[in-house]
ZAMARGU-4260 file (C-alpha; in steps of 0.2 Angstrom, whole numbers, plus 5000, padded with zeros to 4 digits):
<rodrens>
0) 4857/4990/4422 | 4864/4981/4409 | 4874/4987/4395 | 4863/4990/4378 | 4867/4979/4366
5) 4878/4984/4350 | 4881/5003/4359 | 4894/5009/4367 | 4884/5015/4381 | 4888/5012/4398
10) 4882/5011/4416 | 4895/5021/4427 | 4897/5024/4443 | 4904/5037/4453 | 4911/5037/4469
15) 4915/5055/4478 | 4919/5058/4496 | 4908/5074/4498 | 4899/5082/4485 | 4899/5100/4489
20) 4905/5117/4479 | 4921/5115/4476 | 4934/5114/4462 | 4934/5095/4464 | 4914/5095/4465
25) 4915/5105/4450 | 4926/5092/4441 | 4915/5077/4443 | 4897/5086/4441 | 4905/5091/4425
30) 4909/5074/4422 | 4892/5066/4425 | 4884/5080/4414 | 4894/5077/4398 | 4894/5058/4400
35) 4876/5058/4404 | 4875/5068/4387 | 4883/5055/4379 | 4871/5045/4381 | 4878/5034/4397
40) 4869/5030/4411 | 4879/5037/4425 | 4875/5038/4445 | 4886/5047/4459 | 4887/5040/4475
45) 4894/5051/4489 | 4893/5050/4507 | 4886/5070/4508 | 4875/5080/4499 | 4867/5098/4505
50) 4851/5100/4492 | 4853/5117/4499 | 4872/5120/4494 | 4876/5110/4480 | 4878/5114/4462
55) 4862/5115/4453 | 4865/5101/4441 | 4865/5089/4456 | 4847/5091/4458 | 4842/5095/4439
60) 4837/5074/4437 | 4850/5070/4424 | 4859/5059/4436 | 4855/5052/4452 | 4864/5055/4466
65) 4863/5042/4482 | 4871/5046/4499 | 4877/5032/4510 | 4886/5034/4525 | 4883/5053/4532
70) 4880/5047/4550 | 4899/5042/4550 | 4909/5058/4559 | 4921/5068/4549 | 4932/5069/4565
75) 4932/5063/4581 | 4936/5079/4592 | 4945/5088/4577 | 4956/5074/4576 | 4957/5057/4565
80) 4950/5067/4549 | 4957/5055/4537 | 4953/5039/4546 | 4935/5044/4545 | 4938/5050/4526
85) 4943/5035/4525 | 4930/5026/4532 | 4915/5035/4526 | 4922/5032/4506 | 4924/5013/4511
90) 4905/5012/4519 | 4899/5022/4501 | 4910/5008/4491 | 4903/4992/4502 | 4885/5001/4498
95) 4889/5001/4478 | 4895/4983/4480 | 4881/4974/4487 | 4865/4984/4486 | 4868/4990/4466
100) 4871/4978/4450 | 4888/4979/4443 | 4894/4994/4433 | 4903/4996/4417 | 4915/5008/4425
105) 4917/5016/4443 | 4926/5032/4442 | 4934/5034/4459 | 4939/5051/4463 | 4952/5058/4476
110) 4952/5042/4489 | 4959/5027/4483 | 4955/5015/4497 | 4939/5011/4487 | 4946/5005/4473
115) 4950/4986/4479 | 4932/4985/4485 | 4925/4990/4466 | 4937/4979/4459 | 4929/4964/4468
120) 4918/4962/4453 | 4927/4956/4438 | 4916/4965/4426 | 4920/4982/4431 | 4934/4993/4429
125) 4940/5006/4441 | 4947/5024/4434 | 4955/5034/4448 | 4956/5054/4448 | 4970/5059/4457
130) 4973/5078/4459 | 4988/5075/4470 | 4997/5062/4479 | 4988/5066/4498 | 5004/5061/4506
135) 5012/5076/4499 | 4999/5086/4507 | 4997/5079/4524 | 5010/5084/4538 | 5022/5075/4544
140) 5031/5086/4556 | 5031/5076/4571 | 5034/5058/4576 | 5016/5054/4582 | 5011/5062/4563
145) 5025/5053/4553 | 5018/5034/4564 | 4998/5041/4559 | 5002/5042/4541 | 5013/5029/4539
150) 4998/5016/4536 | 4987/5029/4528 | 5003/5033/4515 | 5006/5015/4511 | 4986/5012/4508
155) 4986/5028/4496 | 4999/5019/4485 | 4995/5002/4485 | 4977/5004/4481 | 4981/5019/4469
160) 4989/5004/4460 | 4976/4993/4459 | 4964/5006/4447 | 4964/4999/4429 | 4967/5019/4424
165) 4976/5034/4434 | 4971/5050/4428 | 4978/5066/4432 | 4974/5084/4431 | 4991/5090/4422
170) 5008/5085/4416 | 5017/5092/4431 | 5006/5082/4443 | 5009/5067/4431 | 5028/5070/4436
175) 5025/5070/4454 | 5015/5056/4455 | 5029/5045/4447 | 5040/5054/4459 | 5030/5053/4473
180) 5024/5034/4471 | 5043/5026/4465 | 5036/5008/4467 | 5021/5011/4455 | 5032/5022/4444
185) 5043/5007/4445 | 5028/4995/4439 | 5028/5006/4424 | 5012/5013/4429 | 5011/5028/4421
190) 4994/5040/4424 | 4986/5050/4410 | 4981/5068/4409 | 4963/5073/4409 | 4963/5092/4411
195) 4949/5100/4421 | 4937/5112/4411 | 4929/5128/4411 | 4912/5134/4405 | 4916/5147/4396
200) 4898/5151/4392 | 4896/5161/4409 | 4907/5175/4405 | 4901/5187/4391 | 4914/5197/4383
205) 4921/5214/4392 | 4915/5228/4385 | 4927/5240/4392 | 4943/5238/4404 | 4949/5248/4418
210) 4970/5251/4421 | 4967/5239/4434 | 4973/5221/4440 | 4965/5208/4449 | 4972/5192/4460
215) 4962/5179/4464 | 4964/5166/4477 | 4960/5160/4493 | 4970/5170/4507 | 4984/5158/4511
220) 5002/5160/4513 | 5004/5145/4500 | 4996/5157/4487 | 5011/5170/4486 | 4998/5184/4485
225) 5012/5195/4492 | 5018/5194/4475 | 5006/5202/4467 | 5006/5215/4478 | 5025/5219/4476
230) 5025/5218/4460 | 5011/5232/4458 | 5022/5242/4469 | 5036/5239/4459 | 5025/5243/4443
235) 5027/5262/4450 | 5046/5262/4450 | 5046/5258/4431 | 5035/5275/4425 | 5047/5285/4416
240) 5060/5270/4413 | 5049/5257/4405 | 5033/5267/4405 | 5030/5282/4395 | 5010/5290/4393
245) 5001/5281/4404 | 4999/5288/4423 | 5001/5273/4435 | 4995/5282/4450 | 4977/5280/4442
250) 4981/5261/4442 | 4974/5247/4455 | 4976/5231/4460 | 4960/5219/4468 | 4964/5205/4480
255) 4949/5192/4480 | 4945/5180/4489 | 4939/5164/4477 | 4920/5162/4477 | 4918/5146/4484
260) 4904/5145/4496 | 4909/5129/4503 | 4926/5122/4498 | 4932/5103/4501 | 4950/5105/4507
265) 4956/5086/4498 | 4960/5093/4483 | 4973/5106/4490 | 4974/5101/4508 | 4978/5086/4516
270) 4964/5073/4523 | 4969/5075/4539 | 4964/5093/4538 | 4947/5093/4533 | 4938/5108/4535
275) 4927/5119/4528 | 4926/5139/4525 | 4916/5154/4518 | 4922/5161/4503 | 4942/5163/4501
280) 4941/5168/4519 | 4936/5163/4533 | 4939/5172/4550 | 4939/5157/4559 | 4954/5151/4550
285) 4969/5159/4558 | 4981/5158/4544 | 4968/5167/4532 | 4965/5182/4546 | 4985/5183/4548
290) 4990/5182/4530 | 4976/5197/4525 | 4985/5208/4539 | 5001/5203/4533 | 4995/5208/4514
295) 4988/5225/4519 | 5005/5228/4529 | 5015/5225/4516 | 5002/5237/4506 | 5007/5251/4519
300) 5026/5247/4520 | 5025/5247/4498 | 5016/5264/4498 | 5002/5258/4489 | 4986/5254/4502
305) 4976/5267/4495 | 4978/5259/4478 | 4974/5241/4483 | 4958/5234/4488 | 4955/5219/4496
310) 4940/5209/4494 | 4939/5195/4507 | 4924/5183/4497 | 4913/5189/4482 | 4900/5179/4475
315) 4901/5172/4455 | 4892/5186/4449 | 4903/5198/4456 | 4918/5188/4453 | 4912/5191/4434
320) 4911/5207/4436 | 4929/5211/4442 | 4938/5200/4429 | 4926/5209/4416 | 4934/5227/4421
325) 4951/5222/4425 | 4965/5223/4413 | 4974/5207/4416 | 4973/5193/4431 | 4989/5190/4440
330) 4991/5172/4447 | 5004/5169/4458 | 5005/5154/4468 | 5022/5142/4463 | 5020/5124/4457
335) 5001/5124/4457 | 4993/5107/4454 | 4984/5115/4440 | 4975/5132/4443 | 4957/5135/4438
340) 4959/5153/4440 | 4970/5155/4424 | 4956/5146/4413 | 4941/5157/4421 | 4952/5174/4418
345) 4957/5168/4399 | 4937/5162/4398 | 4933/5179/4403 | 4943/5186/4390 | 4959/5191/4398
350) 4976/5189/4400 | 4986/5181/4414 | 5002/5184/4421 | 5008/5170/4431 | 5023/5160/4437
355) 5033/5149/4426 | 5031/5133/4434 | 5016/5119/4436 | 4999/5118/4430 | 4999/5138/4422
360) 5014/5133/4410 | 5003/5119/4403 | 4987/5131/4400 | 4994/5148/4398 | 5003/5151/4378
365) 5018/5164/4384 | 5018/5178/4374 | 4999/5174/4366 | 4986/5170/4380 | 4998/5179/4394
370) 5016/5180/4404 | 5024/5166/4411 | 5037/5172/4423 | 5049/5167/4437 | 5040/5169/4453
375) 5050/5189/4460 | 5042/5206/4458 | 5053/5213/4446 | 5047/5199/4429 | 5030/5203/4436
380) 5028/5222/4437 | 5038/5221/4420 | 5025/5210/4410 | 5012/5221/4420 | 5021/5235/4412
385) 5017/5230/4394 | 4998/5231/4395 | 4999/5248/4403 | 5009/5254/4389 | 4999/5243/4376
390) 4980/5242/4383 | 4975/5235/4367 | 4989/5223/4368 | 4979/5215/4384 | 4964/5215/4372
395) 4971/5205/4358 | 4978/5193/4369 | 4962/5191/4378 | 4954/5189/4363 | 4967/5174/4360
400) 4965/5168/4377 | 4946/5165/4377 | 4948/5156/4359 | 4962/5145/4366 | 4952/5141/4381
405) 4936/5136/4371 | 4946/5125/4359 | 4957/5118/4374 | 4948/5116/4391 | 4928/5118/4387
410) 4920/5108/4396 | 4913/5100/4379 | 4931/5094/4375 | 4933/5088/4393 | 4916/5078/4392
415) 4924/5071/4374 | 4941/5067/4381 | 4933/5057/4397 | 4919/5050/4386 | 4934/5041/4373
420) 4944/5035/4390 | 4930/5027/4399 | 4923/5021/4385 | 4941/5013/4379 | 4945/5006/4398
425) 4929/4996/4397 | 4935/4988/4379 | 4949/4983/4389 | 4960/4994/4378 | 4970/5003/4394
430) 4987/5004/4386
</rodrens>
């Protein structure tokens, strides 16, 4: 596996903890596909890859996927998830180190503990993709948990700083990174931003829209879905004051769970609470069950239960149909690290109403592809009312949204940026 002379084609290893079907996995698969399309030799190494539950690109033969360490448990009596995740990743890294020739670049995803091992081969450059500092996602609620997390948190910051280049998914995450890893920031280590992408080709141009609003999220309290329900209820009180003409009584709100058959909680949950769920709702998870009931009760209290529909889980095809039929998408999480749903909505020709914080501030063009609002029902309802009053505006903003995603957040753009980053790192241009 030697680099071709005279050409900037690289041998690239991607080390990922668990190649299931989730947001982090989608990014890694997109990265592998795009890098291969640029002529590089790409090889994914992971501790788990179920051929029955994976993205089809991992089976297409464009790049090989090799599994090491599947025998190591994910937990010990439902505890020590972080330790087990680290052991699995370390085993993968050791196998790559001793069983494979040197790679020009190693792209390590999510778990930084593999970085020092990959750096043992002096000719190899290591790029680390940090979705969000894990120590902020982990629970430190008890003395015992704090003792347990102390060495893990120390390892995370220390090993992250050993990478030749650190990538993050948004400017918001870059700021959080600097505020969290203060020793790295003091050393002048600044992560570069590489936005995740969305495949816009999967969404057809909608032929008609209903007077309906759509919220797509997992049924977790941090997703702030109650904001969508309250704003929808408040929309009715605006009729006759702000709204003129359209009958808001005909409007509907659909609250749908994300269409992930299998998601890895490392992206938005902590390593020490790694778990698997079916779709956006899993009846085995207490929070899912409790929050769904809370949302239904809220709709009842607000008097809009007959206009609010809850879809606990939906397939990709069902999600695309819901997107095609809605007037706009409501995205309610505050301080979201990145947020792929707004990109999916805009790729589907739909404007987005989102909170004025976190990743959506960087992906939504306020007043052009949607509206950024303070996280309260009044502001959301006023933004929603604009689309009810003028559906043609929603259509026009949806067209602009599609153009915006295609030009700035497509998998092609993502691939071009990642390719240039890795080529520059391999050449020693890391400044």
